[in-house]
N, CA, C and O atoms as CSV, one atom per row, in Angstrom:
chain,resi,resn,atom,element,x,y,z
A,1,MET,N,N,-65.523,65.389,-28.199
A,1,MET,CA,C,-64.545,66.049,-29.040
A,1,MET,C,C,-64.966,67.489,-29.304
A,1,MET,O,O,-64.144,68.404,-29.259
A,2,HIS,N,N,-66.236,67.680,-29.576
A,2,HIS,CA,C,-66.693,69.030,-29.896
A,2,HIS,C,C,-66.514,69.969,-28.719
A,2,HIS,O,O,-66.122,71.123,-28.895
A,3,GLN,N,N,-66.791,69.495,-27.546
A,3,GLN,CA,C,-66.673,70.340,-26.360
A,3,GLN,C,C,-65.210,70.696,-26.077
A,3,GLN,O,O,-64.913,71.832,-25.706
A,4,ALA,N,N,-64.316,69.759,-26.243
A,4,ALA,CA,C,-62.911,69.987,-25.923
A,4,ALA,C,C,-62.165,70.752,-27.005
A,4,ALA,O,O,-61.282,71.557,-26.704
A,5,HIS,N,N,-62.518,70.504,-28.273
A,5,HIS,CA,C,-61.724,71.070,-29.361
A,5,HIS,C,C,-62.512,71.933,-30.332
A,5,HIS,O,O,-61.935,72.502,-31.258
A,6,GLY,N,N,-63.808,72.038,-30.138
A,6,GLY,CA,C,-64.624,72.902,-30.979
A,6,GLY,C,C,-64.862,72.364,-32.375
A,6,GLY,O,O,-65.176,73.125,-33.291
A,7,ILE,N,N,-64.714,71.056,-32.547
A,7,ILE,CA,C,-64.921,70.450,-33.853
A,7,ILE,C,C,-65.539,69.070,-33.642
A,7,ILE,O,O,-65.139,68.334,-32.740
A,8,GLY,N,N,-66.508,68.727,-34.474
A,8,GLY,CA,C,-67.135,67.423,-34.370
A,8,GLY,C,C,-66.252,66.331,-34.957
A,8,GLY,O,O,-65.337,66.607,-35.734
A,9,TYR,N,N,-66.533,65.094,-34.581
A,9,TYR,CA,C,-65.711,63.973,-35.037
A,9,TYR,C,C,-65.759,63.824,-36.555
A,9,TYR,O,O,-64.751,63.492,-37.178
A,10,GLU,N,N,-66.911,64.064,-37.144
A,10,GLU,CA,C,-67.049,63.938,-38.600
A,10,GLU,C,C,-66.139,64.931,-39.321
A,10,GLU,O,O,-65.443,64.560,-40.267
A,11,ASP,N,N,-66.139,66.186,-38.881
A,11,ASP,CA,C,-65.258,67.188,-39.482
A,11,ASP,C,C,-63.795,66.857,-39.215
A,11,ASP,O,O,-62.936,67.061,-40.073
A,12,TYR,N,N,-63.521,66.349,-38.028
A,12,TYR,CA,C,-62.156,65.949,-37.667
A,12,TYR,C,C,-61.642,64.906,-38.659
A,12,TYR,O,O,-60.493,64.968,-39.095
A,13,CYS,N,N,-62.483,63.968,-39.005
A,13,CYS,CA,C,-62.080,62.904,-39.931
A,13,CYS,C,C,-61.923,63.412,-41.358
A,13,CYS,O,O,-61.052,62.940,-42.088
A,14,ARG,N,N,-62.747,64.360,-41.762
A,14,ARG,CA,C,-62.738,64.819,-43.154
A,14,ARG,C,C,-61.714,65.906,-43.446
A,14,ARG,O,O,-61.163,65.945,-44.546
A,15,LYS,N,N,-61.450,66.776,-42.502
A,15,LYS,CA,C,-60.623,67.956,-42.760
A,15,LYS,C,C,-59.236,67.782,-42.155
A,15,LYS,O,O,-59.063,67.804,-40.937
A,16,PHE,N,N,-58.266,67.611,-43.023
A,16,PHE,CA,C,-56.899,67.349,-42.590
A,16,PHE,C,C,-56.317,68.509,-41.798
A,16,PHE,O,O,-55.658,68.285,-40.782
A,17,LYS,N,N,-56.542,69.739,-42.235
A,17,LYS,CA,C,-55.990,70.911,-41.525
A,17,LYS,C,C,-56.565,71.019,-40.121
A,17,LYS,O,O,-55.848,71.369,-39.183
A,18,GLU,N,N,-57.846,70.722,-39.966
A,18,GLU,CA,C,-58.466,70.760,-38.641
A,18,GLU,C,C,-57.893,69.660,-37.763
A,18,GLU,O,O,-57.678,69.861,-36.567
A,19,ARG,N,N,-57.645,68.500,-38.352
A,19,ARG,CA,C,-57.060,67.395,-37.591
A,19,ARG,C,C,-55.674,67.776,-37.095
A,19,ARG,O,O,-55.327,67.495,-35.948
A,20,LEU,N,N,-54.877,68.414,-37.950
A,20,LEU,CA,C,-53.546,68.861,-37.536
A,20,LEU,C,C,-53.633,69.884,-36.413
A,20,LEU,O,O,-52.860,69.832,-35.457
A,21,ARG,N,N,-54.569,70.805,-36.530
A,21,ARG,CA,C,-54.745,71.830,-35.500
A,21,ARG,C,C,-55.097,71.182,-34.165
A,21,ARG,O,O,-54.532,71.538,-33.131
A,22,VAL,N,N,-56.026,70.237,-34.187
A,22,VAL,CA,C,-56.445,69.560,-32.963
A,22,VAL,C,C,-55.284,68.771,-32.366
A,22,VAL,O,O,-55.067,68.810,-31.155
A,23,GLU,N,N,-54.541,68.061,-33.201
A,23,GLU,CA,C,-53.441,67.241,-32.693
A,23,GLU,C,C,-52.292,68.093,-32.150
A,23,GLU,O,O,-51.657,67.711,-31.167
A,24,LYS,N,N,-52.022,69.223,-32.765
A,24,LYS,CA,C,-51.001,70.134,-32.231
A,24,LYS,C,C,-51.431,70.662,-30.865
A,24,LYS,O,O,-50.625,70.754,-29.939
A,25,ASN,N,N,-52.709,71.006,-30.757
A,25,ASN,CA,C,-53.242,71.492,-29.490
A,25,ASN,C,C,-53.146,70.410,-28.416
A,25,ASN,O,O,-52.768,70.690,-27.278
A,26,ARG,N,N,-53.487,69.188,-28.776
A,26,ARG,CA,C,-53.388,68.073,-27.828
A,26,ARG,C,C,-51.950,67.874,-27.369
A,26,ARG,O,O,-51.695,67.642,-26.187
A,27,GLU,N,N,-51.024,67.964,-28.296
A,27,GLU,CA,C,-49.607,67.781,-27.961
A,27,GLU,C,C,-49.136,68.866,-26.994
A,27,GLU,O,O,-48.425,68.579,-26.031
A,28,GLN,N,N,-49.533,70.108,-27.254
A,28,GLN,CA,C,-49.153,71.210,-26.364
A,28,GLN,C,C,-49.752,71.014,-24.974
A,28,GLN,O,O,-49.074,71.229,-23.970
A,29,GLU,N,N,-51.018,70.607,-24.912
A,29,GLU,CA,C,-51.660,70.379,-23.625
A,29,GLU,C,C,-50.968,69.240,-22.878
A,29,GLU,O,O,-50.791,69.315,-21.662
A,30,TYR,N,N,-50.581,68.196,-23.590
A,30,TYR,CA,C,-49.894,67.067,-22.977
A,30,TYR,C,C,-48.554,67.501,-22.383
A,30,TYR,O,O,-48.232,67.167,-21.243
A,31,LYS,N,N,-47.778,68.251,-23.172
A,31,LYS,CA,C,-46.475,68.714,-22.695
A,31,LYS,C,C,-46.633,69.638,-21.487
A,31,LYS,O,O,-45.876,69.541,-20.521
A,32,GLN,N,N,-47.603,70.520,-21.547
A,32,GLN,CA,C,-47.838,71.438,-20.434
A,32,GLN,C,C,-48.242,70.663,-19.184
A,32,GLN,O,O,-47.808,70.995,-18.081
A,33,GLY,N,N,-49.060,69.649,-19.347
A,33,GLY,CA,C,-49.460,68.821,-18.218
A,33,GLY,C,C,-48.290,68.079,-17.602
A,33,GLY,O,O,-48.209,67.941,-16.381
A,34,ARG,N,N,-47.378,67.599,-18.448
A,34,ARG,CA,C,-46.185,66.908,-17.949
A,34,ARG,C,C,-45.301,67.860,-17.149
A,34,ARG,O,O,-44.752,67.480,-16.114
A,35,ILE,N,N,-45.162,69.095,-17.627
A,35,ILE,CA,C,-44.354,70.093,-16.922
A,35,ILE,C,C,-44.975,70.415,-15.566
A,35,ILE,O,O,-44.278,70.455,-14.553
A,36,ILE,N,N,-46.273,70.640,-15.550
A,36,ILE,CA,C,-46.963,70.948,-14.293
A,36,ILE,C,C,-46.855,69.775,-13.330
A,36,ILE,O,O,-46.618,69.965,-12.137
A,37,GLY,N,N,-47.028,68.564,-13.846
A,37,GLY,CA,C,-46.904,67.379,-13.000
A,37,GLY,C,C,-45.515,67.250,-12.402
A,37,GLY,O,O,-45.367,66.898,-11.232
A,38,ALA,N,N,-44.505,67.534,-13.198
A,38,ALA,CA,C,-43.117,67.453,-12.697
A,38,ALA,C,C,-42.867,68.519,-11.629
A,38,ALA,O,O,-42.181,68.256,-10.641
A,39,GLN,N,N,-43.418,69.714,-11.822
A,39,GLN,CA,C,-43.258,70.781,-10.832
A,39,GLN,C,C,-43.928,70.401,-9.507
A,39,GLN,O,O,-43.367,70.620,-8.433
A,40,ILE,N,N,-45.107,69.843,-9.595
A,40,ILE,CA,C,-45.807,69.422,-8.378
A,40,ILE,C,C,-45.038,68.302,-7.693
A,40,ILE,O,O,-44.896,68.296,-6.470
A,41,ASP,N,N,-44.542,67.357,-8.483
A,41,ASP,CA,C,-43.778,66.243,-7.931
A,41,ASP,C,C,-42.528,66.741,-7.206
A,41,ASP,O,O,-42.201,66.247,-6.127
A,42,ARG,N,N,-41.826,67.715,-7.793
A,42,ARG,CA,C,-40.649,68.274,-7.143
A,42,ARG,C,C,-40.988,68.933,-5.818
A,42,ARG,O,O,-40.241,68.811,-4.847
A,43,ARG,N,N,-42.120,69.635,-5.781
A,43,ARG,CA,C,-42.527,70.311,-4.538
A,43,ARG,C,C,-42.889,69.306,-3.465
A,43,ARG,O,O,-42.614,69.540,-2.288
A,44,ILE,N,N,-43.482,68.223,-3.830
A,44,ILE,CA,C,-43.872,67.195,-2.866
A,44,ILE,C,C,-42.655,66.483,-2.314
A,44,ILE,O,O,-42.615,66.152,-1.129
A,45,ASN,N,N,-41.662,66.244,-3.156
A,45,ASN,CA,C,-40.490,65.458,-2.760
A,45,ASN,C,C,-39.367,66.273,-2.147
A,45,ASN,O,O,-38.309,65.724,-1.836
A,46,ILE,N,N,-39.567,67.540,-1.969
A,46,ILE,CA,C,-38.491,68.365,-1.375
A,46,ILE,C,C,-38.426,68.148,0.110
A,46,ILE,O,O,-37.590,68.749,0.785
């Protein structure tokens, strides 16, 4: 967790604002990954 998000698990559990920041970042990364995956899939299936 610390390497990926710059925060340790203990702080993640204790600090609500940090947890929100991490989860928003995860959501953005997930959406971006889905978009990239769809673009690659379209290129393969053309």
